[in-house]
N, C-alpha and C positions, 0 to 999 in steps of 0.2 A: 641400356638402362641408366638413368641419372645415378651418379655415385658421389657427387660433391655438392652439397646444399649449404649456403651461408644464411643464416637468419640474422638480419640487421634490426637491432633493437629488442630489447627484453620486455619487461612488464609482463601483464597477463598475455597478451597475444603472442608475443616472442617466446615465452616459456610454454604455453599451450602447444604451440607449433612444435618446439623442439621435443616435448614429451611424447606428443603423437607420432612424430615422424621417426623418433628414435625407437619407438614400440613397434611400429609398422615395419621398418627397415631392418630392425635389429642390427646386425653388424655388417650389412651389406652396402653401407653408404657413409661417407664421412659427413656428418653434421657438426656444424660450428654457429656459434651465437656470439655475435660482437656487441657489446653495450658499454655504456660509460657510465660510472658511478656518479659523474658530475651533472648528467642530464636526468632530471626527475621524471616520474611518470604521473599520468593524470589520476590513477587509481585513488578513489576516494571511499572505497567500500563498495561492494557489489551485491545487488540483489539479482536472483536468477530466476529462470523458468525450468520446469521438470526435466527438459531434455538434457540438462547438465549430468543428469545421473547416468545417461548412457555414455557420455565421455569419460566419466571417471570409471564406469564399469568396464569400458573398453580397455582402459589402461590397467584394470585389476586393482585398482585403489580401494581401500577399505573405508566404508563412508565413515565409521565412528572415528578412525584415525584421522581422516581428512578434516572432519569437523573439529576435533580437539586441537589441531595445529593451525588451523585458520580462524579460531576464535569464533566459529560459525554457530548460526542457530538454523532453525527450519521454518519453511514459508508455505502457507497453504493459499496465498492469494495476495491481492493488492486492495486495499481500502482507498476508495476516492472520496474525498470530503469537498463540498463546495463546488463541484464541477458542472452538475446539470443546473443547479441553482443554489444560491446561498441558503445555507442549512440542510441541503440536500447530501446523502452519504450512501454509498453502496459499495459492495465488494465484488471484484472480478475474481472468482474462484478457479482453483485449479480443479479438473475432475468435472464430472457430470453433475446435473441437477436430477433429483427425483430418481425415478427407476422406468423401465420400459412398460408401457401400458398397451401397446398396440403397434401399429405400421410407422408411427411417426415418433421423432425426437420428443422428449418430455416437454421442452419448452413450448411446443405448439399445444399441449394439453394445459400448460399453465396460461397461456393466452385465453384458452377458453374459460378457465377458472377465474382470471381477471376480469374479463368481460362481464362475467355473471355475477361475480362477488365483489367487484371493485377492489380487488387486491392489488396491492403495488410492490411487494417484495418478494421476488422469487427466492430469495436468499433464505426464506424459511424451508426450502426444499433442497439445500445443498449442504451436505455433511462437511465440505471444507469451510463454509462460511460460518456454519453453527460451531464447529470446533475453533475456528480462529476467534471469533467474538467471545468465545469462553477462555482463551487461552490455553487451549488444549492441543495436544499432538500426539500422534503415534504412526508408524508406517501401517501400510495396509495389512489387514489381517486375513488369513485364508478361511473366511467363514462365508460359505455359499449364501447368496441372496442378501447379504447384509451390507448397509452403507459403509461399514468398516473395511469392506474388501474393495471400495471404490476410491479409497484416499490417495490423491496425486499431490506431490509436494515437490519443492525445489529448496534452495538453501539462500541465507544471506551469509557472506564472509568477508573477511579483510583482504582485499584484492592484493595487497602487497605480501601478505603471508602466503597467499595462494600461488603467487608467482614464485616465491622462495621454496614452497613445497614442490612445485613442479620442476623447479631447478634442480633440486636433489634428486628427484625421480629421473630426470633427463641425464644428468652427469653421471648417475650411476649405471647408465645405458649407453655411456661413451660420447655423448655430447661434450664437446670442447667449448668452454666459454673463454672469450678473449676480451680482456678489458680495454677499452680504447675509444677515443673520440674521433669520427669520421670527418674529414675536411674536404674530401674530393670523391666523386664517383666518375670513374672513367668508362665510356662506351666504346665499342667496337666502331671504327670509322665507316666500315662498310655496310653494316646492317643494324646498327643502332642497339645491339644487345648490351647488357651490362657486362664489361669485361672484369673489372675489380673496383673495390673501394680502398681508399687510401687513408690511413690512420694520421693523427697529429704527429706521432713519432716518425713517420715515414714508411712505416710498414704497409704493404700492400696485400689484400686479401681477394683472391680469385675464386671463383666458383662456376658451375654449370648452372645452378638455379639459385636465385636470390629470392629471399622471403622479406618483404619490407614490412617491418612493425615499428617504424619510427614516429608513429603518433601523427598528429596533425600536419606535422611538417612534410610528411610523404617524401623523405629524402631522395629516394631512388625513383619511385613511381611517378613523382610530380615535378620535384625540383630537377632531377637529372633528365627525365624521359617526357616531360611536358604531356602527360596522358590526358589531362583535362579533368573538370569536375562539374556535374550537374547540380545546380544550386536549388534547393527547395525552400528556401526561407520564405517565399511568398505564401507557402502553405503552413509552414512551421516557423512562425517568425521569432521565437526565442532564440537568443544568440550568445548568452552569457549564464554561467552558474557560479554562485559563491557557496562554498562548503566549509562545514566546520564539524568537528566531532565534539560530541558532550559525554559527560558521566552518565551511567545508568542510574536512573531514580526508581525504578522498579524491574521486575523480571522482564525479559525480553518477550514481546508478544510474537505469535508465529505468523506474522503478516507484514508486508511493507505499507507505508501509509503514504498517499499522495494528497496534499491538501492545496487546492487552487487559490491563489491570490489574485491581485487586481491585475497584474501583467505577467502571469506565469504560474508556477507551482512549486511546493516544497516538498522534498522527500525526507522520510524518516526510515532508516534501515537498523533494526536493533541487532547487535552483536553480543557476544558475552562479556566482552571487556568494556565496551563502549557503545554509543549510538552514532550512526553516521547520519548527517543532516546536510541538506542543501537547498538552495532556493535557485530555481530556473527561471530566467525572466528574459523579457524583450527590452534592449537598451533604447529602443525608440520611444518606449512608454514609460521607462523607469530609470532612475539613476542608479549607479552603483551603491552610493550612500543610502538611498531609499530601500533598496534591495538587501542590503547588509543589516540595516535596522529593523526590517520586517523579520529577517531570519532570527537575529539574536534576541528579538522579543518573544519570538514564538517557541523557541526550542525549550526543552525540559532539561535540567541538569546543568552543572557547571561546564562552561567551555574549556576545552582541553588543549586548543591551539588557536592561532590567529586565523580568521577567516581567509580563505583562499579563492581568488577569481580564476574562472576558466572561461576563455573565450571560444566560440565555435561557430561553424557555418553548416546547417543541415543539409545533407545531400550525399552524393556517392560519386565515386570515380567513374569516368566514362569507360574505363576498361579496369578491371580488378586484376587481370592478368595481362600484362604487356610483354610480348617477346619472351625474355627469360626472367622476367621479375613478377612476383605475385604479391600483392598488397594484402594485409590482414589488420584487423582491428581498426583504430582511429585513422590509420594511412588509406584505408580502403573507402572510407565515408563515415558519416555520423548521424545516427538517429538519436534524439534525446531520450534518456533512460526511463521514459515514463511507463513502459510495459517491460521493463528489465530485459532488454533484448541484446544488449552490448555484448554479453558473453556468448550468447547463442549465435550471434553473426560471426564471431571468430570461429566457434565450434563448427558452424555450417561451412565456413571457407575452408577448414582443416578437412572436413569429411569429403568435400567435393575435390579438394586438391588430391587426397589419397585415392580417390575413385578415379581420377583422371590423369594421374602422374604421368609425365610424357617421357618417350623416350629421349636419348641425347639430341635427336633431330628437332624437337619442339614442333610436333606436327600442329598447323594453324587450325585445324579442325577441333583438335581437343581444346586448344586455347578459347575458341570461339564458344564451344559448349560451355566451358567453366563460366565465361563472362554472361552468357545467357541465363545460366541458372542462377548466378549471383544477382544479377539485375532483377530477376523475377522476385527472388528472396527480399532484397531491399525494398522493392516497390510495394509488394504486398504488406510488409511491416510499416511502411511509411503511411499507406492508406489507413491503417489500423489506428495509428497515433493520430493522424489528422482527425479522425472519427471523434476523439475526445474533445477537440477544440471546437469542432463544427457543430456536434449535437449538444450545444448548451444553449440555455434560455437566459444566460446573464447578461444584463444590460447596464451594469453598475460601472463600466470603464471603456475607454476607447479601445483598449486591447480585445476585450471580449465581443465588442461591437464588430470590430474587424473580423474576428475569427468566426462568428456567428453567421456574418454575411458574406464571407469570401466564396469565390468560385472553387469548388474541389476538384481533383481528378476524376475524370469520367468514369474510371473503374469503381471509385468510392460512390460516386452519385448513383449509379445503377444499384449498388447494394442497398443505399438508403431508400431509394424510390421503391424497390421491390418490397422491403421490410414494411415501410409505412403504408404501402397499399394493400398488403396481403398477409403480412406477418411470415413471410417465407425468407429463409436464409440458406444459402448454399456455400460450400467450401470450394473455392476455385483452385484447381490443379495442386491440390494437396499443400495449399498454403499454410503457413505457421499456426495462425490462429483459427480455430474451427468455429462452427456455428455457435457452440455455447459461448465461447468468448465474446463474439460479436453481439449475441442476444444479451449478455450480461451488461456490456457498456450501453448498448442502444436502449435498454429498458432501464437500466440504472440511471441513466441521463435524462429520462422522460420522454423518449420518443414511443408514442403509443400507436401501434398499427390500426388501420381502420377496420381490418377484419383478421380472422385467423383460419387456419386450414380446415376445411369442411369435414374432413376425416376425423377430426378431434371430437365431432358430436356423435359419433357412432357407439359411444358407451352411454348407456342410459344414465340419466341424471342422478338418481338416487345411488346407484353404484359408483358413479364418478366421484360424487361428493364423499362416499366411503373410502374409496381408494386414495384420494387426495388427503383426508384426514389421517389415514392410516401411514402414509408415507411420511407426512409431517411428523406425527408421533414417534415413528420408529427412528427417524434422523435425530429427533431431540434426545430420545433415550440413548442412541449410539454416542452422541456428542457428550452427553453427561458422563458416559461410561469411559471415556478416554483420559489417561493421565494428563496432568498439566503440562504445558511445554517445557517448563524449568525442571520439573520432575524427571521427565524423559531425559534431558540433557544431562542432569546430575547423574543419573543412573548409567549412562552409556557413553557420554562423550564431552564431559566437562573439560575446559582447557586445562584447569589446575591440576587435573588427576593424571597428567603426563607422568 
């Protein structure tokens, strides 16, 4: 059994790995984390997806305590503005639309409804969307057959505070933090495995398993081991972000907002103590000065810090696990945070590592399986993000003309063709985003299928209209009955009530 792990780099990825591994191993393994206070992290505020709850629950973290300590808020989905076309807006919700009405998922019945009624907004049938747009939130209630029992949610939080929170958790379980800047990585001459890292002070740190959380640099996985990188920037051409925090001007809304601009998009992440903002753009079509100007002219509230630029190249490592080095977070690859998947990909890396932790002999079959699983995960998420750019009718800039006309991966094109021809969607190999998510974005951005599932016609028309009206009415009443997002936070997890 592996009994000595060195995590190289802190930040969100490093401390998530330290917290999880210390919890799983308990006292059966020495776990150390080396990081330097002189090296900053990218963390600019994080929006997440609902699976983050499983990670915190696995660690036994109390939700309200976590929200207090990370200045967090709750999230019911993502609002996309100006993506399908200028003036267009929709919400990709967490949780289901409508309710079960037969053999099919509800979106199939909505497509029948849309075809006959010229309806264009499935959000009327989503408790998450209706609550989000009203600024309301509560966790799911144990009420049978009620939309309130179907509420699914995630969080917004300060990534730096989350790393500190997990550091306290990990150190309480025996993880040793070492302050130091690494100047050299030494490999074994015979097999290329990592032998040790050497600090600026001259101290050397060896281990059996190394976890590379050094961000874009990939200090071990790339700089030392030359693992290679698959560049996806021809499908996802944005390569820069400029980020700035602002003062809150109103109560935080329970959703992330993504607003498309002429060469990229802007995020808005509401926290308890501030709002996180950023403009992701393609430097081929927009200069840094233009991007910063657009961001500063469109944020709400006073700016709290100097805008900060972050350069990136979308893609993934050719191997996430190479010999005795596993990369996580930005060291493993980068997909822009359009669907808030950054934390999830760290979480997924950790859960797969725990499931496949090797014996000290590092069986190659285990390493190959890990790489196969992570490659599939990254690829499925990649396709979903590309969808947002491809499925746009915008013609107002060179950037959008390029995105609209570009060739996309065959896996994505098949999904688009199937939906546009028949209104059918299928979840491939338990991929992260299910049919509801694909439907939300495709429909939200104006993809209208030529047909819908014929079994949706099995309900007699008068009964069908009655059911659709009743579902909408029940969701409206349920959303109105929920407390406001801020009232819920004040009652249970306001940061200033510590």
